[in-house]
ROTOR-37934 format. One record per residue: x, y, z of N, C-alpha, C in turn. Coordinates in steps of 0.05 Angstrom, whole numbers, padded with zeros to 5 digits, always signed. Layout:
<recs>
XYZXYZXYZ...
</recs>
This chain:
<recs>
+02486-01874+01007+02488-01852+00988+02489-01864+00960+02474-01852+00941+02473-01863+00914+02500-01856+00900+02506-01872+00879+02531-01867+00864+02528-01842+00848+02551-01830+00839+02550-01806+00822+02534-01812+00796+02537-01836+00785+02524-01843+00760+02494-01843+00765+02485-01856+00787+02456-01857+00793+02445-01829+00797+02461-01812+00809+02452-01784+00813+02448-01770+00787+02468-01773+00768+02465-01760+00742+02441-01771+00727+02438-01797+00727+02415-01809+00713+02389-01800+00725+02388-01795+00751+02364-01786+00764+02355-01758+00754+02374-01743+00743+02367-01716+00733+02351-01718+00708+02350-01741+00695+02334-01744+00671+02304-01748+00677+02297-01754+00702+02269-01759+00708+02253-01734+00707+02226-01737+00705+02209-01714+00704+02209-01699+00731+02206-01673+00731+02206-01658+00756+02183-01668+00774+02188-01670+00799+02168-01678+00819+02158-01654+00834+02134-01657+00844+02123-01635+00860+02140-01630+00885+02145-01606+00892+02162-01600+00915+02150-01611+00941+02167-01621+00958+02157-01631+00984+02161-01611+01006+02174-01589+00999+02179-01569+01020+02177-01541+01008+02169-01522+01024+02168-01494+01014+02195-01482+01010+02215-01495+01023+02242-01485+01021+02258-01503+01002+02264-01495+00977+02277-01512+00958+02307-01516+00966+02319-01538+00958+02348-01542+00964+02364-01520+00951+02388-01515+00961+02405-01493+00952+02412-01496+00922+02414-01520+00912+02422-01524+00885+02398-01531+00867+02374-01524+00875+02350-01532+00859+02351-01520+00831+02360-01495+00828+02360-01482+00802+02379-01497+00783+02402-01505+00793+02421-01520+00776+02410-01547+00769+02397-01561+00788+02385-01587+00782+02363-01584+00761+02345-01564+00765+02323-01560+00747+02333-01554+00719+02355-01540+00717+02366-01533+00691+02376-01557+00676+02384-01578+00691+02395-01602+00678+02374-01623+00671+02349-01619+00680+02329-01639+00673+02322-01638+00643+02321-01661+00631+02314-01662+00603+02293-01684+00598+02280-01683+00575+02261-01703+00566+02277-01727+00556+02278-01748+00572+02296-01771+00566+02287-01785+00540+02261-01788+00536+02252-01801+00512+02261-01785+00487+02256-01759+00487+02264-01742+00465+02294-01743+00460+02309-01743+00482+02338-01744+00480+02348-01770+00468+02337-01793+00477+02345-01819+00466+02337-01821+00436+02314-01811+00429+02306-01811+00401+02325-01794+00384+02333-01771+00394+02351-01754+00380+02378-01767+00376+02389-01779+00398+02415-01793+00396+02413-01817+00377+02390-01830+00376+02387-01852+00357+02390-01842+00328+02381-01818+00323+02385-01806+00296+02415-01802+00291+02430-01794+00311+02458-01790+00308+02473-01816+00304+02465-01837+00319+02477-01863+00316+02473-01874+00288+02449-01870+00278+02443-01879+00250+02461-01866+00230+02471-01842+00236+02486-01827+00217+02516-01832+00219+02526-01841+00242+02555-01843+00245+02566-01868+00231+02591-01867+00221+02603-01890+00208+02609-01913+00227+02612-01937+00217+02620-01959+00233+02649-01956+00243+02655-01966+00267+02682-01962+00277+02702-01980+00263+02727-01970+00261+02749-01985+00250+02767-01993+00273+02766-02019+00281+02782-02027+00304+02812-02026+00300+02821-02026+00274+02850-02024+00270+02860-01997+00279+02842-01978+00281+02850-01951+00292+02839-01947+00320+02832-01968+00333+02822-01967+00361+02797-01950+00363+02781-01950+00342+02755-01937+00344+02734-01955+00357+02723-01946+00379+02703-01962+00394+02681-01943+00402+02656-01950+00396+02634-01932+00400+02622-01935+00428+02616-01912+00440+02602-01911+00466+02573-01919+00462+02561-01932+00482+02534-01941+00481+02514-01917+00482+02491-01921+00470+02473-01898+00466+02463-01884+00492+02456-01900+00512+02447-01888+00537+02469-01870+00549+02494-01880+00548+02516-01864+00559+02521-01839+00541+02515-01842+00515+02518-01818+00497+02500-01796+00506+02475-01803+00513+02456-01783+00522+02467-01769+00547+02476-01784+00567+02487-01773+00591+02511-01756+00586+02529-01767+00569+02554-01752+00563+02548-01726+00548+02529-01727+00530+02523-01703+00515+02512-01681+00533+02496-01688+00552+02485-01669+00571+02508-01657+00588+02526-01675+00597+02549-01666+00613+02566-01646+00597+02572-01653+00572+02589-01636+00556+02576-01610+00550+02550-01610+00544+02536-01586+00538+02536-01567+00562+02532-01578+00585+02532-01561+00609+02560-01550+00615+02580-01566+00612+02607-01558+00616+02616-01536+00596+02607-01539+00571+02616-01521+00550+02596-01499+00544+02577-01494+00562+02556-01474+00557+02568-01447+00551+02561-01435+00528+02570-01408+00521+02599-01407+00512+02612-01430+00507+02640-01431+00499+02643-01443+00471+02666-01438+00459+02673-01452+00434+02688-01478+00442+02683-01499+00426+02692-01526+00434+02704-01540+00410+02728-01550+00413+02742-01566+00393+02741-01596+00401+02733-01613+00383+02734-01642+00387+02759-01652+00372+02778-01663+00387+02801-01675+00374+02795-01704+00369+02784-01710+00346+02773-01737+00340+02745-01740+00352+02728-01755+00338+02701-01759+00350+02686-01781+00335+02696-01806+00337+02682-01828+00326+02655-01834+00339+02653-01827+00365+02628-01831+00380+02605-01813+00370+02612-01790+00358+02592-01770+00350+02580-01756+00374+02594-01753+00395+02584-01737+00418+02581-01708+00409+02598-01698+00392+02596-01670+00382+02569-01666+00368+02561-01685+00351+02536-01683+00337+02512-01685+00356+02515-01703+00376+02494-01706+00396+02489-01680+00411+02511-01668+00420+02509-01643+00435+02495-01621+00419+02505-01617+00394+02494-01596+00377+02465-01602+00370+02458-01627+00364+02431-01635+00356+02411-01632+00379+02419-01641+00403+02401-01637+00426+02396-01608+00432+02416-01592+00428+02413-01563+00431+02395-01551+00410+02400-01559+00385+02384-01548+00362+02355-01556+00364+02349-01579+00375+02321-01588+00378+02307-01577+00403+02322-01562+00419+02311-01551+00443+02308-01570+00466+02320-01594+00463+02320-01614+00485+02339-01604+00507+02360-01592+00499+02378-01578+00518+02376-01548+00513+02373-01533+00535+02371-01504+00532+02398-01490+00536+02419-01506+00535+02446-01495+00540+02465-01511+00523+02489-01501+00519+02509-01515+00503+02530-01496+00491+02549-01507+00476+02570-01490+00464+02559-01471+00443+02573-01449+00439+02566-01430+00418+02575-01441+00391+02596-01456+00390+02605-01469+00365+02622-01494+00372+02619-01514+00354+02634-01539+00357+02648-01544+00330+02674-01550+00331+02688-01559+00307+02702-01586+00314+02698-01605+00296+02709-01632+00299+02734-01634+00281+02756-01643+00292+02780-01648+00276+02785-01679+00276+02784-01691+00253+02786-01720+00251+02800-01729+00226+02816-01750+00227+02830-01760+00204+02813-01779+00187+02789-01786+00197+02771-01804+00182+02751-01787+00167+02754-01787+00140+02737-01771+00123+02708-01780+00126+02703-01805+00132+02676-01814+00136+02663-01799+00159+02678-01795+00181+02667-01780+00204+02663-01751+00197+02683-01739+00184+02681-01710+00176+02657-01706+00159+02653-01722+00138+02630-01719+00120+02604-01724+00134+02604-01744+00152+02579-01750+00166+02570-01727+00184+02590-01714+00197+02584-01691+00214+02573-01668+00197+02587-01662+00175+02579-01639+00159+02552-01644+00145+02547-01668+00136+02522-01674+00123+02499-01672+00142+02503-01683+00167+02482-01682+00187+02476-01653+00195+02497-01637+00198+02493-01609+00206+02478-01594+00184+02484-01600+00158+02470-01586+00136+02441-01595+00135+02437-01622+00138+02410-01632+00136+02392-01621+00158+02402-01619+00182+02386-01611+00205+02387-01581+00210+02402-01567+00194+02403-01538+00197+02418-01529+00222+02439-01544+00230+02454-01538+00254+02478-01520+00246+02475-01495+00252+02495-01475+00242+02520-01474+00259+02519-01484+00284+02543-01482+00301+02559-01508+00303+02558-01524+00282+02573-01549+00281+02586-01553+00254+02613-01559+00254+02626-01566+00229+02649-01585+00235+02661-01596+00214+02683-01616+00218+02704-01611+00196+02729-01617+00203+02752-01613+00185+02769-01638+00185+02780-01645+00162+02798-01668+00159+02825-01660+00170+02834-01675+00190+02859-01667+00204+02871-01692+00218+02897-01694+00216+02912-01716+00230+02928-01704+00253+02926-01716+00277+02939-01705+00300+02969-01705+00298+02981-01719+00279+03010-01718+00276+03019-01693+00262+03000-01679+00250+03007-01654+00236+03004-01630+00256+03018-01609+00250+03016-01585+00267+02988-01574+00266+02979-01563+00288+02953-01550+00289+02954-01523+00276+02934-01516+00260+02933-01490+00248+02934-01468+00269+02954-01450+00268+02956-01429+00289+02932-01410+00290+02916-01410+00269+02893-01393+00269+02869-01404+00284+02871-01430+00290+02849-01443+00305+02851-01435+00335+02828-01427+00346+02828-01419+00374+02800-01426+00386+02801-01440+00408+02776-01449+00422+02779-01445+00452+02757-01443+00465+02757-01441+00495+02763-01468+00508+02752-01490+00496+02754-01516+00508+02761-01537+00487+02771-01560+00497+02774-01583+00479+02764-01608+00492+02756-01627+00475+02745-01653+00483+02759-01674+00466+02767-01696+00479+02778-01718+00464+02773-01745+00477+02767-01765+00460+02764-01792+00469+02783-01808+00451+02809-01808+00456+02829-01819+00438+02833-01848+00442+02851-01861+00425+02860-01888+00432+02871-01888+00460+02865-01908+00476+02870-01906+00505+02898-01913+00513+02915-01921+00495+02944-01923+00501+02951-01946+00520+02936-01969+00518+02943-01992+00536+02970-02003+00530+02980-02000+00505+03005-02012+00497+03028-01992+00495+03023-01967+00502+03045-01947+00500+03044-01928+00524+03034-01937+00546+03033-01921+00571+03019-01894+00567+02999-01894+00550+02983-01870+00548+02993-01850+00528+03015-01856+00513+03026-01836+00494+03005-01829+00473+02988-01848+00465+02967-01842+00445+02949-01820+00456+02942-01823+00481+02925-01802+00494+02939-01776+00494+02964-01776+00501+02979-01751+00504+02981-01735+00478+02984-01750+00456+02985-01736+00430+02959-01721+00424+02936-01734+00429+02910-01720+00425+02907-01697+00445+02915-01701+00470+02913-01680+00490+02931-01656+00482+02954-01662+00472+02972-01640+00463+02959-01623+00442+02945-01635+00423+02932-01620+00402+02908-01604+00414+02894-01616+00433+02872-01602+00446+02882-01578+00461+02904-01581+00475+02916-01558+00489+02923-01536+00470+02935-01544+00447+02943-01524+00427+02918-01510+00415+02896-01524+00413+02872-01512+00402+02861-01491+00420+02867-01492+00446+02858-01472+00465+02880-01450+00469+02900-01450+00452+02923-01432+00455+02936-01435+00483+02935-01460+00493+02948-01467+00518+02936-01452+00542+02912-01442+00539+02900-01425+00560+02872-01433+00567+02862-01455+00558+02834-01463+00562+02831-01486+00581+02810-01502+00575+02804-01526+00592+02798-01549+00573+02800-01573+00584+02795-01597+00567+02781-01619+00583+02767-01636+00568+02755-01660+00579+02766-01684+00564+02779-01702+00578+02792-01725+00566+02777-01750+00575+02768-01765+00556+02754-01791+00561+02775-01813+00559+02778-01828+00581+02800-01846+00584+02792-01871+00600+02804-01893+00594+02797-01918+00608+02800-01915+00638+02781-01929+00652+02781-01926+00682+02771-01953+00693+02789-01968+00706+02782-01994+00717+02799-01999+00742+02786-02008+00764+02800-02012+00789+02815-02039+00789+02808-02057+00771+02820-02084+00772+02844-02087+00753+02847-02069+00734+02868-02071+00715+02890-02051+00721+02915-02058+00715+02938-02040+00721+02941-02018+00700+02938-02025+00674+02945-02006+00653+02928-01981+00654+02902-01981+00660+02888-01956+00661+02899-01936+00682+02909-01947+00705+02921-01930+00725+02947-01918+00715+02963-01934+00701+02988-01924+00691+02983-01902+00670+02963-01907+00653+02956-01887+00633+02946-01861+00645+02928-01863+00665+02918-01840+00678+02941-01823+00691+02960-01837+00703+02983-01823+00715+02999-01810+00693+03004-01824+00671+03020-01813+00649+03007-01788+00638+02981-01789+00634+02967-01766+00622+02967-01742+00641+02964-01747+00667+02964-01725+00686+02992-01712+00687+03013-01728+00686+03040-01717+00686+03046-01702+00660+03036-01713+00638+03040-01699+00612+03026-01672+00613+03001-01671+00623+02986-01646+00625+03001-01626+00642+03012-01634+00665+03027-01616+00682+03051-01604+00667+03064-01621+00650+03087-01611+00635+03079-01590+00614+03053-01590+00607+03043-01570+00588+03029-01547+00603+03030-01547+00629+03018-01525+00645+02989-01529+00650+02979-01554+00649+02951-01560+00654+02949-01579+00678+02931-01573+00696+02927-01589+00720+02899-01602+00720+02896-01624+00735+02870-01637+00737+02852-01621+00755+02828-01614+00744+02809-01599+00760+02788-01617+00773+02781-01639+00760+02763-01658+00772+02762-01683+00755+02747-01703+00765+02746-01729+00751+02719-01742+00757+02706-01752+00736+02681-01767+00739+02687-01796+00732+02686-01814+00751+02697-01841+00747+02676-01860+00736+02686-01878+00718+02672-01901+00708+02643-01894+00699+02641-01876+00680+02615-01866+00671+02605-01881+00646+02623-01889+00628+02614-01897+00602+02620-01927+00596+02602-01939+00581+02606-01967+00571+02607-01966+00540+02620-01987+00529+02626-01987+00500+02618-02014+00488+02615-02013+00461+02611-02038+00446+02638-02050+00441+02648-02064+00462+02675-02074+00462+02674-02104+00468+02676-02121+00447+02672-02150+00451+02692-02163+00470+02718-02155+00468+02738-02168+00484+02741-02157+00512+02727-02135+00518+02728-02124+00546+02702-02109+00551+02679-02123+00552+02653-02110+00554+02649-02094+00580+02664-02101+00601+02661-02088+00627+02678-02063+00630+02697-02059+00611+02715-02036+00613+02700-02010+00610+02704-01992+00628+02690-01966+00627+02711-01943+00623+02700-01919+00620+02718-01896+00618+02708-01874+00636+02725-01855+00642+02719-01832+00659+02721-01806+00643+02712-01785+00655+02717-01758+00645+02739-01746+00663+02761-01740+00651+02783-01726+00665+02784-01697+00655+02779-01679+00674+02779-01650+00667+02806-01638+00673+02816-01621+00655+02841-01607+00660+02837-01578+00653+02853-01561+00666+02852-01532+00661+02880-01520+00661+02883-01498+00647+02909-01485+00645+02916-01470+00670+02941-01471+00678+02951-01454+00700+02950-01425+00692+02948-01407+00711+02947-01378+00705+02971-01370+00687+02965-01354+00667+02985-01342+00649+02999-01364+00633+02988-01388+00631+03001-01409+00616+03003-01403+00586+02982-01390+00576+02982-01384+00547+03003-01365+00538+03014-01349+00557+03035-01330+00550+03060-01343+00539+03066-01367+00550+03091-01381+00544+03087-01403+00523+03064-01404+00509+03059-01425+00491+03078-01426+00468+03084-01450+00458+03102-01453+00435+03087-01460+00410+03098-01455+00386+03084-01461+00361+03079-01491+00359+03057-01498+00347+03050-01526+00342+03069-01538+00321+03079-01562+00325+03097-01575+00306+03087-01603+00300+03095-01614+00277+03088-01641+00270+03101-01661+00289+03088-01684+00292+03099-01705+00310+03108-01728+00293+03134-01734+00293+03145-01756+00278+03165-01773+00294+03165-01769+00320+03182-01784+00338+03174-01813+00340+03191-01831+00332+03185-01860+00331+03177-01870+00359+03188-01859+00380+03182-01868+00407+03153-01860+00414+03144-01837+00406+03117-01829+00412+03096-01843+00394+03105-01853+00371+03086-01866+00353+03084-01896+00357+03103-01908+00372+03103-01937+00376+03077-01947+00389+03066-01968+00378+03042-01981+00389+03019-01961+00392+03017-01942+00374+02998-01920+00377+02969-01930+00377+02963-01950+00360+02935-01961+00360+02933-01988+00372+02953-01995+00389+02954-02021+00401+02981-02034+00396+02986-02057+00407+03012-02069+00405+03020-02075+00376+03043-02065+00368+03054-02068+00341+03036-02055+00320+03021-02034+00327+03004-02020+00308+03013-01991+00306+03036-01987+00292+03045-01960+00288+03028-01946+00266+03025-01920+00268+03009-01906+00248+03023-01905+00221+03010-01914+00200+03020-01912+00173+03000-01898+00154+02978-01889+00166+02956-01877+00150+02953-01848+00158+02953-01831+00138+02948-01802+00144+02918-01797+00146+02902-01807+00127+02874-01803+00127+02859-01828+00119+02836-01832+00131+02817-01852+00121+02798-01837+00102+02799-01844+00077+02782-01831+00057+02756-01846+00053+02735-01831+00048+02709-01843+00043+02707-01851+00014+02703-01876+00009+02704-01887-00018+02679-01878-00034+02656-01878-00021+02631-01869-00033+02613-01860-00011+02594-01843-00019+02574-01833+00001+02557-01856+00010+02555-01860+00036+02539-01882+00047+02517-01871+00065+02494-01884+00064+02473-01879+00083+02476-01899+00105+02487-01890+00128+02494-01908+00149+02469-01919+00164+02446-01908+00158+02422-01917+00171+02408-01941+00158+02418-01949+00134+02406-01971+00120+02427-01991+00112+02418-02016+00105+02437-02037+00098+02451-02030+00071+02477-02036+00069+02491-02031+00045+02485-02052+00025+02487-02046-00001+02479-02065-00021+02498-02089-00023+02521-02087-00010+02539-02111-00010+02535-02128+00014+02515-02122+00030+02509-02138+00054+02487-02159+00050+02474-02158+00027+02451-02176+00023+02447-02183-00006+02432-02204-00011+02424-02210-00038+02394-02218-00037+02381-02217-00059+02352-02222-00060+02346-02248-00074+02329-02265-00061+02319-02289-00074+02290-02284-00080+02284-02283-00106+02258-02274-00115+02237-02296-00112+02212-02287-00109+02189-02305-00109+02186-02317-00137+02179-02342-00138+02173-02355-00163+02146-02345-00174+02144-02339-00199+02119-02330-00211+02107-02352-00228+02081-02352-00231+02067-02372-00246+02077-02372-00275+02079-02396-00285+02088-02399-00313+02118-02405-00315+02133-02402-00292+02162-02407-00293+02167-02437-00289
</recs>
């Protein structure tokens, strides 16, 4: 039997002529998920050119482009016809989903996406790209997860790929998940991208911690797609992540509590890694950058000699 990843990647291939007059029971769903892989990769390359470089001091690590295509299709299918909040999005999966949908590469997807991120470079990159490409169902807001969520915000679903919490038993993940749950008024569903490795102990501990935290908030695990994504991670190139899906228990939203700021030292300890407590509210963009070209401080010019010199 092929792996789940191989099966998903197989959906990107061109449709083949039927071998039987009786199609399989799920043929309509499979056909719906087929996309033009070349067009999708080219579109995601546009997104990658636009996104800011990662800041490792804040545990920002970018997903590889091929996996971004796969993840964008998965997210678009999961969020079809729904409103979707991204609690942080350095990877730019939000932009990929909206762009693939806008270009007609995907015929399905969310009705609206809002990105909440404390990095102004990310917020501005999302908004500039949406304006440039005429994507009306995508926007971004400057927001720090330690602050209370605006009670006026309401979404059907949330997505987060937070700091993975290797040094604090997943508490970093839980903070982002908590804000995602609040964004759905404690009554929606979420997709959590989190480290997944059979050889290491800490990803298992973090997964258990996040699942227990979710249960405490009235959210249970609905399914899990294991070891799907790879990253540009120099010190652990083989480390992958999974999609952990959670959903609200019936009538969970009725008992929701108001969102409050998070300032508990225990929850903030080692937030971005060992001895890396949060001291920054926002990452501000110093100047407008074109991330698709070399910056002027990365190179110097040595001119050709001209005759007579």
